[in-house]
N, C-alpha and C positions, 0 to 999 in steps of 0.2 A: 436435207435439212428440213426440220419441222419447227415452225414458229407457233408458240402457243401462249395463252394467257395463264399465268400461274397464280395471279391474284387480281381481284377486281372488286371495287365497291362503287355504288352510285353516289354521285355528288349532286347536291341541290343547286349549287351556284354555277357550276361549270361542267366540262366533260367528265366522264367517268375516270376514276383513278385506276390505271391498268399497269400491271407489271408483266412484261413479256420475257419469255425465255426461248432460246434457240437450241434445239437438240440435234446432235449429229450422231448418226449410227444408232444401232440397237444392241442391247446386251447388258452386261454388268455395269453398274455406275462407276465409271473410272475416274472422271475428273469434272468438277464444277468450277466455273470461273465467274466471279461476281465483280461488277464494275461499280459505278458511282452510287452511293447511298445519300450523298449530300448534294444540294442544288448547285454548288459551284464546282463540282468535280468533273469538269468538262474533259480534261486530259484522260481521266480514268475511263469515261464512257467512250472516248475516241479510240483508246487502245483496244477496248472490247470490240468495237466495230471493225477494226482491222483484223482482229482474231476471227471474228465471224466470217469475214470475207476469205481469209486464208483457210480456215477449216472447211468452208463450203467447197473450195477448190480441191482440197485434199479428199473430201468425201466423194466428189464427182470422179476423181481419179482412183477411187477405191484404195486410198492410202491410209484410211483409219482402220486399225486392226480389227479383225472380226471379233464380235462379242464385247466391244468396248464402247460405252456411251460417253459422249462429252456434252456438257450443257453450259451455255454462256448466258448470263443474265446481265445485260449491259447497263441497266439503270433501274434503281429501286425507288427513286423519288422524283418522278417526272413533274409533279406539281411544283415543287420548290425550284426545280431547274427552269421551268417555264417563266417564273417570276424573278429569277436570279437571286434567290434567297438560300443561304447555306443550309438552314435547318427547316424543320417542318413548318409549312406556310402559316398555320394558324396559331400554334402555341410554342414554336421555337425549340421543339424537342429534337434530339438526335437519334435517328434510327439505330446507328451503330453504338449506342449506349442503352439499348432497349432489349437486348437478347437475354434470355431465351424467349421473351415476349409473353403476351397474355391474350388469348383469343377473345376474352371478354373485357379487355382493358381499354386504355386510350388508343387513338388511331395508330400511333407509331408502334405501340406494343402489339396490336393486332397484325400490322404489316410484318413485324419481326417474327412473330409466332408462325404466321403462314409461310413466310419465306423459309424459316428454318425447317419446317415440316417438309417443304418441297425439295430442299437441297441436302437433307440428311441422307446418310447411307452411301455417300460417295467415298471412294478410297482416298482421293486427294481433293483439296479445296484451295483455290487461289483467289485472293481478294486484292484488287487494286484500290488503294485507299489514299487518304491524305493525312497530313499531320495536324495536330491541334494548333500549332503555331504557323503563321504564314512564312513560307520559305521553300528552298529547293534542296534536294539531297543528291548525293552520288547514288545512282540506281543501286538498290540493294533489296535483299529479302529479309523480312523481320519475322521473328517467331516469339511467342510468349512462352515462358517457362511454366508448363503445367505438369511436367513429369512425363508427358507424351510427345514432346517436341523431338524432332529428328534433324539435327544440323547436317548430317551426311546427305540426306535427301535434298535439303536446301542448297547444298553445293552443286547439285545437278542442273540448276538454272544457269550456271555459268556467269552469274553477276559478280562484280568485284568483291562485295562484302555480304556476309550474313550476320545480322545483329540479333542477339538474344536479349530479351528484356524480362525482368521479373514483373509479373502483372501487379499493378496497383488495384485497389478495390473496384474503381470505376471501370477497369479494363476487363473485369469478369462479366461485364454485360456487352462485350463486343462479339462480333461474328467469329473472329479467329479463335477466341477462348472457347466459345460454346461449340464450334465445330470440333475442336479437339476433344471436348467432353463427350461428344457423340461419335468418337472413334474415327474421325476424319483427320488425315494429316494435313494441317492447315498452314498456309503461307500467306503473308501480306507482302505485297510488292510496292515499293515507293520509287517514284521517278521524279525528274524535274517537272515543275509546273503543276498547277491544279486548275486555275481559272482560265488558262490559255493553253493552246496546243503547242507542244514542242515536238516536232517531227523526229528529231534525232533520238531523244529518249523514248518516244513512243515506239520507234523501230527496235530499240534495244530491248524494251519490255516484251514486244511481240516475239522477237527472236528467242528470248529467254524461256518463254512459255513453250514454244514449239520445240526448243532444245530439251526441256524437261520431259515433255510428252513423248518425244522420240526416245530418250534414254530409258523411260519407263516402259517402252514397248507398246504405247498406246497408239502412236501414229508411225507411219513409215516416211521418214523425212530426213534428208541429208542436211545435217546442221554443222556449223563451225563450232570449234571447241569452247569458245568463250574464255572466261577467266577461271583460274584456280582460286576459289573464294577464300578470303580471310575472315575468320569468325571473330566477332567483337562482342564484348559485353557492354551494353549501353552505359552502364555505370562507369565504365572506363573512359568514355568520351569526355573531353575537356570543354565545359561550357564557357563561352565568352560573353560577358555582360557589358552593356552600356550603363553608365551611371547617371546620364542625363537623358531627357526626352526631347525629341525634335524631329526635324526632317532627316531621314536616313540616307546615307550615301555609302553603299558597300563597295569595297575595292577588291574583293576576292570572290570567286565563284567555287562551287563544289568541285573538288579535284585539284584545286590550286594548292601549292605549297605556301606555308607561312613560316617565317623565322621568328624566334623569340624576340619580343620587343618591337616587331615590325608593325607599322600602322596599317590596319586592315579595314577600317571604316571611319567615316566622319559623321558626327552628329551636328547638324546645322541649326542655328537659331531660326525658328519659323518665321519671324518678322524681319530680322536683320540680315539673314543669309551669311552669317559669320560662323566659323567653326567653334563650337562650344565644347567639343570633346573629340579627341583622337583616340579611337578604340585600338588598343595594341594587343598583339598575340601574347598570351601568358606563357606559351611554350612553343617549341617548334613542332610542326606537324602538317597534316593534310586536312584541308577544309572538307568536312563531311556534310555539314548542314549550314546553309547561309540564309539569313533573313532576307526577304525580298519585298516587303511592304514599304510604301513611301514614308511612313512614319514609324518611329520607334519610341516605346514608352520607357520611362525611367526604370532602371534595374531589370530590363528584359534581356533574354538571351538572343544574341544576334548571330552567333556562330557556335558550332560544335566542331572540335578538332580531334582528329586521330593523332594522339601524341606519338612523336617519333622517338624510338628507343635510342638511348644514348649508347655510343660505342664504348 
């Protein structure tokens, strides 16, 4: 294992901004794994740390296939993480909305440009990321439709679901999209939690990556089969809205079943602690996404359901 700095710039007010990468083995660029780009993505960084430990052990046992290089970049935004701020510490910009970047632009654009230049050329790219809304998911692989996506490869992670999404204009500035334009087969993996560590879903994520690397012949690792994934079009997921804002009390978690008309959440009056809305399931299905913040805004999405097919 080789630890190296792939980006650094001097800071006037505090320590230097440094992005570190961990490289395993030498040879063709087989797979690059990227963790947190936002300051609150603790779970994503933690998953990468567990992968670094696992890959280091595999390398010591000579179980990374000859001529295959694996690189892990656990954290892209240590400044924001240090001050517990989700986006860039000075101007609130999002690195994962700044690709392909600009070497002469704003700080986040420079970071994005340098990162993309250092992690281009890999055959496979895996990004552990978080959703723009606060909440938890069933662990799944997400791909953007660029014409270069490959759901068959995504199935090899052995996670329960593969979600395909038509990119909106703002998603053309994400790492996943630009990786694909640079001929890297890119996958985004979502798990439970962002700001807190969830050991169970972290273990599922690590196992899924090792399973994928094994099935692609990059590592020699005996893995369990995992799931036969179901491919979903994100537009087919049923959003569930709350019509009032207040304190949120969810009654379902990702993976739970919900019946049509069942109460799946309560919205409480913030001053009086009375139920001002019972959020009901608009269809029968499985909870794919569940809001997990203590407050919910009026007309916001609090669940996404996988609709159950009628017999």
